[in-house]
Phi, psi and omega in degrees: 000125178279175185295324180298315178294324178295319178298319179295317181296316181293331182259013188303321180295313181293327183286346179294327180225093186293338178293336180259355183291147179252101182303325181294315180296321179290327174300312180300322179296316179294321180299312181292328180289320184270342188302319178300319180289320177300314180298316180297316179296315181298313182294330177291320181281325186231072187282344184295138179305330182295343182267357184300325181297327179292322177295318180297331181279344188297313178302321178295322177297317180296321178295318179296318180293325179292322179299329182279347182288129181302143183301321180300321181285331175297321178290321177299319177306314183292324176298315181289325176296322179296320179292325180056123179055039181302336184283357177265004186293145174288351182271357181267129168221131185253164173221134176257136183205156168269128184302309185293322181285333182282306179200046168087296185205186183294324175298322178296327176293317177304318182296336183262010177304319176301327178294315179300317183292325178297317179289328181112008181284132182234003180219126180249134168250107177271126175298163191313133181243000181278169181296147182211165179299152172287156182076221182294128179211020178056043178064027180097356181274003166259103191263136172265342180203151177264353183228333183284125181281135177298132183305333180294339180259345183134223179212187182301320179297322178301319180292316180296321178296319179295311184296325178295319181289326176298316179298320179298332181261014177069028183250164184238158183232137173240132173233158179276141167244106183282092193270340186274332188206164170240173171281166177282003175256000178295147183309321179296317181294320179298318179292324177296321179291341176272000175098007181286114185299322181307315184274336171296328178287350176281348181235176174267105182231139184219142185284342178214187186272003185301302180289314176306319179294326177295320175295314186298337182300334182234352182280129172284169177258129181283312180237074186298330184283323186251338182217069182293150180080173184238009180222148179233132180277130177247105184296337180302327183237005179053046180222155175264129182249136177289124181222078187297323184269292179224160185299336181264005177245110184266126180289133179282145183262092183282359171288350175264112184297339177297325179296316178301311184299317182289323178289329175297317177297319176299318181298311181295318178299324179291312183290342178291353174279354179112030181275135179259326179233130177258118174276105182283101188282135174054037185292340179293342187262006194296329184243131184249139179211126179301139179092000177234174175278359178055040173223141176060029180286152180305324180295328177297318178296318179295323179294318178297316178298323178295316174303314184296314182294325178288315180295326180298327178292317185278317186221079188292348178275346183270137184235169184250139168251128178277116174265078181226108182266083185229181183294158179305324182288335176272324186293324181294340178293337180282355168277346181104142179236155179062229181289350176265004182300125182077005182244018178247264175256150181267335184224150174218153175289135177269065184296329180295316177300316180303307183293327178292324177294319177293326175298317182291327176296316183290320184270343185065017180229156187241012185296317179292322177299312181296311183299316182293314183292327179292341183249012175287129179301146181293133176273160176300150181299334184274000186246167180209174181253158160256121179257131186209161176254314179225160176211192180290346188258186181276174173259115175266144183267067181280061181263151182280117182299324180296316179293322177299316180296323179297337178272006177084019182248151174276120185304317181295315180295324181294316177296322178300318178298315182296319178297315179296320181299315186270341186247034170065032176267355179232120185299328184278348182290138178280350187281144174235088179234181185222154178282146176228131180055052178291133175257104185293335181288322183256344184081002181282154179195157169256171190236139174224163184145157179287158179304312184293320180291322178292334181262014167100355186290324181295311182293320180295319179293316180300322182272356182063033184263097185298321180294319179293327175298315180298318179298317179297316179298321179296318178298314182301313182288324179297312182296318177294325177296329177290312182290339177282346187235352191275348176116107184133194178264116176285137179237132176254133176275128186308129183106330180293334178290350178247359184071037182297135182270175177306144179247116185261006181293339181298337181295342180271357182253119184298332182277352184239337193298339180269005181238100186292351177296338180291346176296338180251029178229063185276166170286142179293134185266094182285341173294320177295318179300321181293346181253016182295343177290341174280093190290352181271343180291142178306319180299319180292320181293322177293312181301312182293324178295316178294317180303317180294316181293321179296317179297319179293321177302316182295337180266005188236088185302333182294346178277356170295149186272108176231038185054041185248045179249132175231128177267129181248150177275115183278352183071016179213121187293348181265351184256150175236123184230126174218159185234140171254108189269149177223183180287148178064232182262015179279141179172155176232129176251119182257129181232127181230138177255115182269013183250157178277358177245155175300143179226157187242153178231133178292129184289351178298328177296316179296319181294315181298325183271354176090023181257011182233129178218122182054036178074014184242148175230158180231128181255122180293325184293319179273344183067029185235153171239136180218157182265130178282140184255000178210187179274013182229148171254126179260129175251133178289173179305124178055033178277149180232134177238140168244093183274143179242146179293137181288000000 
């Protein structure tokens, strides 16, 4: 039992009637319940006797932070605690968006709540809305403040008005907490540049290259093309500052317990605006140690758990998403291991599924997808995934070399093929994507481009190829149908619900033209939305197809995530078959054809699993039942079925 479940159990009597519940008394209960674990984590990270005073101040800090939490949110916390694991619901579908690109500002997002509800979206991830440097700012991830809203988006009241309306409409909000670094314009950084030792100690700063060179011996480069190295020299103070991402993003020094305490206060102040999910940005990088790559270190996990246990005391309804794009064996560690199981992050990105789906589209085969998913370590029952196809970032090819080799392929050559397939290196490929952070020495690269352009819609439209348009639409709907049914929270990247193509306007902006990820960060096309009544347009067909699948998902409780996913062998390398199992005869069998040609499935699999009765099957997506006329089921090119037990 994780701490969240323990809190619910201890408060079960009070949670029966929330009007009579005493939030203060329940806070004290959570504090005493979590304090032993908090103390153990703190002492493990900060064992020196000189740090004991910081530990003694921590309970007082938590009490002070709880007093500042709005009463309405304290009641919401108790409601979400009562529901327990609310984020595993089949009724949740998310959308990620840039506020300004979607509809101008926070008020504009409020105005579009009916649009989200029409599609079926109930969870919004707004990209950073806080103040940031002018010019280059890593898309807002170089933060000048954790709470002040950038004037271009509105103000604090605009954010509070939005979150209040989202709650009224039964919707949830996710915001980023940039936990690894600040911008060099953040107040701490400014004071450090003025020579204040206290704030220089909040970062990694060194008077010469001795320590930086020791770090560099094992540190990889995150952005080798645009920001080589991991340290930046600041002549104002004659010191080298650790800047793992960009020269204007200074890494915080969490070996200093003052940094933890102040960042905890920043975190609570941020969630007090009405945040339900905290996207913990770049959390794999939190702890630095010479002689390592300073990623995924055990101390980083303990630090995340310490944040989680403290926030749980103050705001038990708020949960963490791990933004760690690492291997499946590493990502499950962010749910917590051992006594920390289920006490670290509640959600993680299913980046492996994402890259495997793109691999299957390019190869038209699902063998690597099946093999990889069958070997993903089991996650805790209290945790879930975010499943997605595209986001604001690039597509990394985080595929397992061992599994690739087992299929008789050379891993390097296979990645080279995928890069060529998606980045216009093969004339016959329908994809229109671009390379990101290409390493000319190794030939490695990441991939960027919109979902629709990568799946052929841009090229098909440009060539006036009606058949290719149909193929592209089938791919788009099939892939979204998989992430809507495979287990976890499905996330749609804004614009993908309309089949938005690559946006090349970024090339005209000096601050963006060197970052090809902006090709997939277009302005939302409201003219296209106004024409959705024209059901023949590709954008309308995609929107209506997603809307229908989301609505069906909400009516299908077995699609809630209870670790009830089983991958089945279809006996055909082009098909992908998985089942969402339930009690009794409840279950959904999902079958997808990744080939451009019709493919067949032996009906014995359907019969063995209980999806065949009197030679008939029923598909939820089409709402049809039909009788099979042979021992085989034929799936058309890129066809998707959601079969239900009769």
